[in-house]
Phi, psi and omega in degrees: 000124182277159174308320181304324185273353177281146178303151182309322179287342184258356175294139174292140175285143176309155182297330185267006181289138176278146172298153190299316184297317177296319175309308180299319177299309186294328173297316177294316176307322179292335181283337185292128180293153174297139186091358183237157176226163164232143178282175176297316182300317179300317181295318182294323176296313183303317181283341184057041178195145178073192181215178180311317182299320177298310181294316179296324176301308176310307183301317180296328181268329188233359194270007182312321181267349183268166182282074186296334179293344178266005170249108199232174172286148182295334180284348181088001175291144180289148180306112178309131179096338183231025185302310183297314177299319175297310182305314176306317180293316180295322181292322177299309185280352183072029176294132183292131186235150169251123182298143179285151174275169180293337183281342182287133179304128183068000174060031182269137178288167171249163175287143170273092186300327180299322188259341187268329193288131186255138182255008182107333180036233187291352174270357191293326184298329188256015182283159183252000000 
């Protein structure tokens, strides 16, 4: 049986195809306006599927071309190993930050979650 004769749903996905859930997570990341963020849990809630860990896994594996810095931890800490790259994006976009105290390891700021967090706003009616 050739691939052409398979029903559409039974055709193997191309090796570079994203899983459907990953596509949906990355679509939400693309909706987040510059200067705003959503937590991993916010994205899962928006999708009404999965949880923070599943969203985090998708972001770790597939988000290279997406605005990965806009999907964050709920505590506002910068993504370990990517702090400086994320910080550059936040500063360019004007994302609200809380400056670090001298006691903070590495003196890195955190996101000001009260001001930076995005709830979906005008896109909420059309979410999937």
